[in-house]
N, C-alpha and C positions, 0 to 999 in steps of 0.2 A: 206646139207654141210649149216654149222652154218654161222650167219653175219658176225662172229668174221674170220673163215678161209676164208670165200668168199672173205672178204676185202682183207685180207693177199694172197689170190692167185691170185686174177682176177683184181685188180685194178692198173689200167695203167696211173698214172698221167704223162701227157707230156705236151708239148710246155706251159711250165710257162713264157709267153712270156710278157715283157712290151707291150706297144701300138701299134696296127699294125699300127696305124694313127699317130702316134706320130711326125714323120717327115713331114708329110701333115699339122698337126697342130702348128709346133713349132712357128711361128709368134704370135698365136693366145692365149699361155700360158704364164703366169707370171714365176717369178723365182721358185715358188712352182711346184714341180712335180703332186702336186695333187690336183690343184686348177684349174677347166675349166675357161676359160676368160668368162665374161658376155655374149659376143655375141652369145655363144653356150648353154644358160641356157635352153632354151626352146627344145633344141634338147635331148632328155632323152636316144637316141641311143649312146649318147656320155657318160653316166653317167660311164661306164665300161672300159674309153678310158684308165685310168692311171693302170688299175690293169693286173696283170700277168692273165693268162688263163691255165686251166688245162684240160686233156683229160681224162675221166674216161671211163670205161665199160658203157654202157648203160644200160644193165641188172641191173649190182648194182646199178644205179641211181633210178632207177625205184621203187627197193625193198628198198633202205635206206633214199632217201629224204623224207623232210617231206611236207606237204601239202602246207605248207608256200612258198617253195621252186619251187612249180610248176609254169612254166612258158612257153610261146611259145618259139619255136625254128625252126631254118632253117636247113634244112638237106640237107646234100652233100654226095654224091657217090666220093671215093677217088681211086684212081689208080695211079700205079705206073709205068710210061713209061720210065724209066731210062736201057740204053743200055750199061750205061758205070760203071766199077767199083768204079772210082773216083765221082760220082756225082749221088745225086738220085733227079729225077724229079717227082714232085708230081702232079696230076692234079685233082681239087674240081669241082666238077659239082652239081649244084644246081638242086634236086629234088621237084618238083611241086605235085606229086603222092605221097605224103609222108604216105599214108594208104597202099599203096600194099607192104611197108616194112615194114617185121616182126621183132622180137625182135630176134637178133642172137647174138654171141660171137664175130662176127666182127663188132659190131655196137657200137660207143663209142662217147660219149657226151662232148662238149667243155663248160667249165663252168668257171665262175668268181673265182678269190684265195678265195674269203669270203664264196663261197659255199663250196669249198673244205675244208676249213680250219673248217667250220660248221659242217660238214658231220663228220670230224675227231673227233672234240668235241663231238657231238651226240655218235660218236663209245664210245669213251673214256666213258662220262658219264653211257652208258649202260652196260658198261664192265667192270668198275672199281672194281666189287667184285672178278673178277679174281685174282687167287694168284698164279696159279701153271703156270709161264713163260714157263718153258720147256716142257710142253706136248701141247704147240702151234705151237713149233719147230719142226716138225718132216718131214720126208722124203716127205710127199704131201704138204707142205707149201712153200709157194715162199715169198719174200720179197720186199722189194720197193729199188730202189735204184736212186739216183739223179746224172744227170752228165750235163754240159751246152753244148749247140748246136747252131750254127749260122744257120740261115735259110735266103733265099733271097726270098722274095716275091713280085709278081707280076701280073698284072692285064691283062686277054685275051678280050679285048673291043670285039673282034669279035663273040667271044663266050660265052660272059658275064661269064666267069668261074676266079676261082683264080688258079696260077700256084705258088708251091714252090720248090726251088731248094737247097738241102744239098749238100754242096760240102767237099769232102773228105779233101783239104789243108787248108780250113778254119776251120776244127775241130780236136779234138785230136783222134788218131788214134781210141783208143778203142770206144770213145762215136761213131764216124761215124760208127763203126761195129756194133753197138748197133740200131742205128738209121736203118743199113739196116736189122735188124732183122725185125724191127717195121714194116717197110715199104716192106717187101718180096714181090716181084711179084710173086711170087709161089703160094701167098695166093689169096682167092677170090678177091674181092675187098672191100675195107671197107666203113663202112657208118658213117658219124659224123654228129651227131645233135649239133647247135652252139645255147647255150642259154646263151653265154654272150652276144650277140649282137654285137662283133668286126668285124665279116668279112662283116658285112651287111655295114661297113662304106665305104667299097670299091666301092659299087653300090650306094649307097645313095649320093654320092659326084661325082659330075661329073669330068670330066678331067681339067676341070679348076683349080681345087683345088690342081691338083698333082703338087710337086716340080718341078719348071725348071733347066735346067741344063744350064751350060754359052751359050749354042747356042741359048738358050730360048725354047728349045724343052722339053716334057713332060718327066720327067723321068719315065723308062719302069718297075723298081724294086727298091725293098726296103729293104736294109740290117737289118736284124732284129738278135739280141742278145737277146739268151734266155736261161731259166733257165729249162732243159729238165727233168722232171720225166719218166724214160726208161722203156724198157723191164725188167721184174723181172727174178732175176735167181734162179735156182734151189735149195732147200736146201738138197738135196740127200748128204747123208754121212755127214752131219753137227752134226748130234747127238743130238739134240736141246741143245748143250751146248752156254750159253749167254759168250758174250766176254766183256772185260772192255775197254772202251772208252780212246783211248791213245792220247795225246794232237797232238801227229806226223800224227795221222789217221784224225785228222781236218784239216789240211792244205793241200792245193792245191798246187801242183808244177805250177810253173812260166808256162811252156808250157801247162798247164790246167786251167789257170784263163780266166774267161770271163766278159768281162764288160759290164753292161747294159744300154744304151743309153749312152755311153761314162763316166759312173761312176760305182765304184765297191761297193759303198755305201749299197745298197738294194740288193747285192747277197749274199744268204747265204753260207758258205764255203760248198767247195766240199766234199763229205762223201764219202768213197771208198765201194768198195763192202762187203771188210771183215768186215767193222763193220755193214754193214746192214745185213750180213749174221748171225751175233751173238746178233745182239740185235735192230732190227726193230720194234719188240713190244716194247722195252723199248721206244723207241723214240719216236712212235706214243702215248703211253701210259704218257709218259713225257711232253704232250701237256700243254701249259701253266704254267709249271714249270720252268719258264724263271728269271734270276734277272736281276736287273738294277744297272748298275753302278753308283755309289755314285760320282757326279763330284763336289763336294765339300760341305758338308753341306745340301745337298738335299735329305738326308734319310728323309725328312718330306715328301717329294713329292713322293718319290719312297712308302713309305708306303700307302698313300691313292690313289696312281694307282693301287697298286696289288690289294687292295679291289676293287676297281671299276672294275679292269681286272678281275675280277672273280666272278661278278655280273652276273648270268646266263644269263638274257635276255638280259640286256645292253650288254652282248658278242655275243650272237646270232645278237644283232641288227647291231653293228658295223662290224660284221663277212660277214654282207649281203648287200644290197643294199640301206646304208645309205646316199649315194652321194645325192639320190633322194629329200631326205626331207632336204635338208641343205637350209635354208632361208638366200639368199644374199641380201636380201631386206630389213630386218629388223634392224632399227638405236639401237636397244639395242644390238644386237648379235654384232658378232666380223668377219663379212663378210664369216663365215663358216670356217674362218682359224683355231679355237680352235678346233673346231669339227674334221677337217681334219688331224690336227696334234694328236689331240687325237687317232682318229680312225687307224691312220698309226702305230701309238705306240703300239696301242693293239693287231695289226694284226699282228705285229714284236713279240710280247710275245706268239701268239699261233700258229707259223710256228714251224714245227718240227725242232728245232736247241737249242744245249745246252748252246752255248756261253752267258754270259749276255751280255745287251744293255745299249748302253750309251744315255739314252735320251736328248742329246742337243738339237734337233730340236724342240721338245716339249719344254722345259725349254725356249728356246728362243721366241716361240709363247706364252707363258705364260708370260714370262715377258715383252714383247711388250705392252699386255692388261692389265695388272696388274705390274705396277712396283714394288709395294711393294714386290713383289718376284724375283725380280731383284737381281743381286750380289749372295754372296754364303756365306750369314747370314742365320743361324736357323730361321725357322717359325715354323708356328702352323698349324699340318698337318690339323684340323678340319677347320681351315680359308680358306687355299686351297682346301680342298673338298667343303666347301660352295661355293667359287668362281665358282669351276669346274664344278661343277653341275647346277648352275644358270647359267652361260655361255655356256654350252652344250644344255640347254635348250632352249635359246635364237637364239643360231645356228641353233636349228633343230626344231624351233616353226613349226609348219605347217600352223599357220594362219599368213597370209601376211597383212592383215589389221585389226587391233584391232578395232572390233566395240566399241562405247561408250555405258555404260549400267550404270544408275542411278541406286544408292544402297536406295532400299524401307524398311521403317520398318515394323517388323514384324506384327506389331497392330493384337496381339491377334490371328493370324494365327499358325495352327500348327508347330513345330519344322520341320517335316518333309517336310513339303511344303517350309517351308523357306529356310532349309538347300539346298534342290537341286534347289532351285532358285538360290543361291547364287554359287553352283558347274557350274550349267549351265553355268553363266555368266563367272565362272573364265575358264571353258573350251573354251569359246567363243573368248578368249583372248590369252590363253597359252594351248596349245596343242603339245605336245612333247613326244617322247620315256621316260625322264624324268620325265614329268608329270605321263604318263602310271603307271611309275615303283615306283617313290619315294614321291608321293605328296598324303598326307591325309588331314582331315580336322578337323579344332576344333570349337567348340562352345564355344563364349565367352559370359558371362553375365558380366554385367555391373549395379551396383546398386547405386545409389545415396543418400547420408547418409542424406541429408537434406528433399528431397521430394518423396524418396524412388521410383522414376524411375528407372524401367528395361529397360534396352536396351541389345537386344541379336542379335549377329552377328557371322557370320560363315567363318573363315577364313581359307586359306589353308596354310598348312604348309611341310616342304621339309624334316624336321627331328626334334627329339626331345633334347632338351637341358637340360638334367637333373641336377639339384643342389644336390650337397653330402648332406648328414646334417650337415657335419662340416662347407659347405659353406652356409648355412640358420641361422647360429646360430654363435655368438661370445661372449667369454668368456672376463669379464671385471673385473678386481679389483679396488678398490676405497678406499681411508681412509675418512670416516665419524667422524667428530668433531661436538661434540654440543656445544650449546654456554648457556647452561644451567648453567653452573660451577659446576658440579657435576660429569658428564661422562666423562670419558676416550675416546680419540679416538678409534675407533675400525674399521679393515682392512675388508672389505667384497669383496667377488667376486660373480659376477650376470651372467645369461646368458641373452641375448639380441638378437633380430633379426641382423643379420649382416647387413641389409640394413635397418636398424630402424632407429629411430630419437632421441634426446634426451628425448623427452616424453616418449619412451620407458625404457631408461635407469632409468629415474626418478622412474618411474612405478616399476621396479623391485627393486630399492635401497629402496623406500619407503614400500616394502613389505617387504624386508629381515631385515630392521632396527625395523619394526613396528612403522612407522613415526605416531603420533596421528594427529589427524582431524586438531588441532590447529599450527601444524607445517608444515615448508614446508623446502626443500633442495635447494641449492645455489650449484652450480659447478662450479668450476674454475680449471684450471691448473695452475701447479705451475712450474717456473724454476728459477734456479739460489734462491731460498729461497723467491722468491717475485712472488704476481700475474702475471701471462702473460695474461690471459685472463678470462672474464666471461661468461660462457655459460647462456645466457638467453632467447633465443629465444626457444620454445619446437619442432619447427618442424626442427631445425637445423641437419643434417646429422651427423648420428655416423662415419661416414668415415673420419670426419675431427678429429676424435680424434686417434693417433697413438697408435701402443701398445706400443713405449718406452714411451710414455706423463706420467706425473704424474699427476692424476688430485683428488680433494678433493671437498667432499659433506659437506658443511657446515648446520649444523641440526639449524633451526631458527625460531622465533615463525612466526606465520602467520601475523598478527596483525601488524607488524611492517615494512611490505614488501615497503612501500611507504616513509619510513624513509631513510636518508643518511646513507650510508655504511661505516662503519669505519673500516680500515684494520692495523692490528697492524704487524710490521715486526719487528725480533728480531735481534739484535746487539749484540756483544760482547765489552763491554769496554776495548778500547785500549788507548794509550797515545795520538796518533795521528787520530783524530776523522774520517776523511774522507778514512782512510783505509779500505778495503774491506773486512770484518768481519760477513757478515751476517751467521744466522745460522736458522735451523728449519722450521716449518711449519708456514706460517703466519697465525695470528686468525683474525676472523672477527667479527664486533657485528654492530646490528642498533641501533643508538642514535635518539630519538625523541625531546630531547631537551638538547642542549647543552650549557651552559652559561657559563662553565670556565674549567680550566685544570683539577679541580678534579672529573668532570663527566666524562672524557676522563678516568682518574686514576681508578675510581672506578669500569668502565667496563672491563678495562682490568685487576684487581685483580680479579673481577670474573670469568671471564673466562679461566685463567693461575690457579685460585684456584686447576681443579683437579689434577693438575701436582706436587702438594705442595707435598714434602716425608714426610713420617711418623715421630710424634715429636720426638722421640727415636734418629731415624738418625740424626734430625737437631740437637737435642740438644747434643748430640755427639761430633758432629763435631766443635759446636761451644764453646762447653768446652774446647776441644782442640787449638781453636784459640783465642777466645774472653771474654771467661769465662761467657756466657750467656748460661742460662738453658731454659729461659721458651720460649713457643711458644704462640705468641698473638692471641688474639682470634679477630672472624670477627668482633665483636662491635667495639674493641678495633681499628681494622685497620680502618675500614670504619667509625665507629658510627652509630646511630641510626634514625640521622635525613634526610631528603631530601634535605636539604640546605649545598651544597657541599661548597660554600664559608664560612657558618658557622663554618664547619670542619677545613677549614684551618686557620680561626682564632684563633682557639685553639690549633693548630698543632704544636704552636711552645712549650708549655707546655707539650704536650704529648712525643714528640722527646727528652725531657731532663730526661725521666723517666728512672731509671735503670732497670726495670720490663718489658720494650716490646719490642719486635723486631718489628720495626715498617717499615716492607718491603716498603712501600711506599716511602719513603726515600731514597732506595737503588735502585729506577728505575728512568731513566730518560726520559723523553719525548721530540721528535722532530719532528716537521712538516715536514715531506717531500715534497720538492719541493718548500719550502719557507728559501732558503738558509740555510735549515737543522736548523731553530729558535727553541730554546728551549722553552716547554709550560712552562709559570710561573704559578703554580697552583691555586692561591687564585686569579687570575687576567683575566676579560673576555674575551671570544674569538671574535675577529673581525668578523663580516659577510664576510670582504674578505678572511679570512682565510680557510672558507671551500668551498666545491665545490660542485654540483648537487648529486656526489656521495657518498660526506663526506671526510673526510681528509686520507691520510695515512700516520700513525705515524709510527715512528722510535722507538723503546723503548730500550733502552741502557741498559745491564745487568751488572750488577758488578761481579765480582768474586762469593762474598759471596751470590748473587741473584743465581748464577750457581748452587753452592752446595746445595742450601736449595730445589731447583725444580728438579724434572727427566725429565731433557730437551732431555735424549736420545728418549723419547717417542716422540717429535719434529722432531726428525731428522729421524725417520721411515717412509717413504714415499714409496712404491711400485711402480714399474710401472704398467701400463692399463694389460700389458699382457709380462709375460718374457719367450720369446721361451727357451725350453730345448734343447738348441744346443748340448750340450754334454751328455746328458742322454737317454738311449734307452727307446725311448716311446711305451706302449704298441700297438699293433697292431690292428688299428680300422676295423671293418666289417660292412657291411649294406648290406639290399637286395636292389637288385635293383627296386621293387616295393616301398621300402621305397621311394627311389629316386622320383620315379613317382608321388607317393602320395604328397612327399612336393612339387612338379612340380606343381599338381592339385589342390591344397589346396587352399582355398580363403583366399584372402590377399588386405589391403588398396592398393591404388595407391601412389606412393610415392609425393613429393609436386612438384618435375618437372614432372611428368605425369599427371597431372591435366585433368579430363574428362570436356567436356564441356557440361553438363546437358541442354538440350533442354527445360526443363520445368523452372528449375530456372533463366536460360538464362546467367549462368556465369561458369565459372570452378571449378568443386568440386572434392576433394579426395575421389572417389567412390570405393569401394569394386571389385574386381575384380575376378573370379569363371572360370577357363578353364576346359572343358571337353573333352575328344575325341570323334569325331563325326563319323568318316571316315576315316579307318587304310589304308596305301599304302600296295602295294604288297611287295615291299623293304622298310623295316624299318630301318633307320639309327639313334642311340642312341649315342648321343655325352654327356659324364660324364664331369661336369665341375670341371676338377680338377684346373684350373687355375684361382687364382680371381686376380682383379687388381682394386685398387682404389687410392684416390690422391698420397697417401703415401705408400702403402703396396703392394707388390707384393707375390704371396703364390704359393705354389703346395701342394696341398694334395696325400698323399700315401694312403688314406681310400683302404680296399679291398672291392669292391664291386661283390658280389655273386650274378651271372647273370646266367639262366638254359641257356644250350647249345642246346636241343631238343627240349624244351615245353616253350617256353615263352608263355603265355595266358592270353590275356589283356581283355578277357570277361567282367570280372568285372567294367573295367575302362572305357568301351565304353557305351557312354549315348543313343547312337542308335542302338537297339536290330534288327539286319538284320541276319537272320536265314538262308539265301542264302550264307554269306561272313562267312569265319572261323576268329575267332580272335586269332589265334596259329601261333605261329614262331618259326623257327630253326635257330639258328647262323649258318654263315658261312665264316664270316672274321671279325677280330679285328684289327685295329689300337693301336699300343702300342707304350709309352713314357716312356723312363727308365732316371732316372737321375732330375736334379733340372731347374730352369728357365732359360733362356738364353741360353741353351745349350742342353745336354742329347743326346740321340738318339731314334730313330722312328725306329720299325721293323713291321713287318704285320704277323699275324698268318690266313691260309686259308682253308678253307673246301674241301679239293679234292676229289670229289666223297660223297658216304655217309659217310665213316668211316674214311676217313685217313684226318689228317693234316698234314700242312708243315708251317715252321718257315720261311720267306721271310726277310732276313736280307742284304739287298742290294743286292750284286752280290750272296751272300751264300744263297743257297736254299735247307734246308734238314726237311726231315719228323721229327714229332714229336707225342709224345703222347698227348691223348686227355686231361687228366688229368692236362697236366703241361701249359696250355694255360689260365688258371684263375689266373692272378696276379694283384698286385696294379697295375701294369703298363697299364692295359687296360684302353683306352682311348676314343675309338670311337669304337662300336659297329655294326654290320651289320648282321639284319635277314631278312629273305624270309618267305613270308608267306607259311604255308603248304598247 
């Protein structure tokens, strides 16, 4: 008979009971039903004290159990001594000579809930390819049924045996009849192997541990409220037809409800025989396909949990004896509470049930230790995942006392030797299921730019945070204005590192505008037609420049860098001088020798010259307005002498001529900050007029000058980056391998991340190169879609093309270990839809080898594999082949 048929026909889950000894230990347990008190931490027999127990056919256990599930058990012979139709009395006698008992159909095994769920999951994994449901439901198949049952347990201290009593009046009639079928006295004695460790509690603890009644006498029996998996019903005559589960079939009648230790929270809904007759195959096959209720913006949490809850070996671990590995002494841990809460939630997700779970207890525990996740605001699923993995690791760290290991320099030793030393030191302090599955190792290489000192370290990692190409670069648009008196302004768009510095921007602009060796660029931010700030430090971060800022790059001679900077601000001529009438982009120049107002006038006329309109346009305009037709030459305007004051002495004679338009006489210059003092061109400028950075000059334009110059060129100043909010952008696409290459490429450290060079004895801006050295069994890949800076928050909708069945990282691993494969298959995706500060999280999960399901909070539905690749993919989960 196949394993599938054997499971369905012979599995007899039974006695799903809460702690046999829970009443005895009530004073030693805190408010959490899953956390043992510290005084019992050394008593490993109490590890399953909080778990329900299942009774399975021993023959099936031998055939189906994994080697990791093998454990020592206690054998009992069970006989039914009931003489009454209203009561079943069971006698459990411990057998010392276990080897004399053969394997028979009347042998059963008592196992913890985790073992039962793990076995069902293993059955699911091995049979997920079966698609013909009807063929499994025929006349020879039997199906499972669940029903509640109350049992009273007491110890016979004279015979050192257990007695169990099942009363008809304390149970639903149908359920009592099924219990009678299980323990019918007409059968031969039943043998039960206890692998749960539960029954031994009655003998390991003496009578002084028993609860006392009001008279001070030991209580002789304990009432247990059980969830029983009982006798299977025959499927004869069913025909193999599936039945659809109706909500009414999932609801228990009031008379059939049973509490577990006074609570109904952990009791699965009663399921009628009609449901199981039609769809037990579906019920077993749907293990793990349980949704999580949204408690209010908790979709981020649900998405991350579903991905972890379908990580194969992590599931097996939490369905197993994980309580034994909880580290209650770790000061970096959470007293085991996070691991217990997560383990309890994971088990609920894998119990054969159809109703979505409300993860309130887990959320409460999470908020206690991570207040950032309290409340009901939306959060980042990757941030939750990082905290959860780290918290689980510390709660489950097998290292009780962390040794100190001094980091040794490589000193020319082979990388393999140094890497192994780093990994041994890491495992000496960190050893958990999380480390076993999720942690890998980087090789980090730092090179000093001064002395070329090379430092190599090997650091552990939990996940890879890969930048998208759109997040590693930034597009910036600036206006370049020359001070040579010839070139008109130009708008340039350059690409720079997103985390780059002003030096990177100046370098990109210099290349784009073909900057000469004797020239330099001065960058300034313009706000309301004035210079708000000048960018002078090349190491300043580009993050300080926002997308909506307006930035100008002034192209200036390099040999004047030490001379004062003169800024010309433009203002329209108005009747009332203080009225706000600024316009255009400020112009700048440097003056090495300012003697009088004519020096200022001469420089302004030079840099404004490119904006002068064509002679025909000017003459036509002035013929209509003033009858002037001749454009003055530059010599007429400025003269050919270097003595500015001499020009001023002859100015009066020039102004009187009819044959020149003397533009200088139509501009007025005022010193800003000096009570708007007007510059007298032929009078020397006093020392107090100038500052170290030079004066800011307000140039007042008359209407005539506004018509002679093309001021529209001065008014055109684009933003650094104009977001296309209302236009459809072309869908960006990039391979995950390109993202990995961007992550691993060599790059200089930022000014805030300087490396202390042991040779130079001071911090240096070294170059850093990462390489993959050791890959984990479970590879978590975080796609950095969200970017934050001082002013900016952004989400990238870039489509990342990632392999589903063959992620091959062989070419990216620096250490060639032939014994380990570097190929992965995808098994889960955490997705984010929408924008920043909101949106919605879901998860795609691989179920078996070829099925995918969409977990959208409470809703779980099958999807095609070709639909799981979307721009919403945020965190990818891969397992090693």
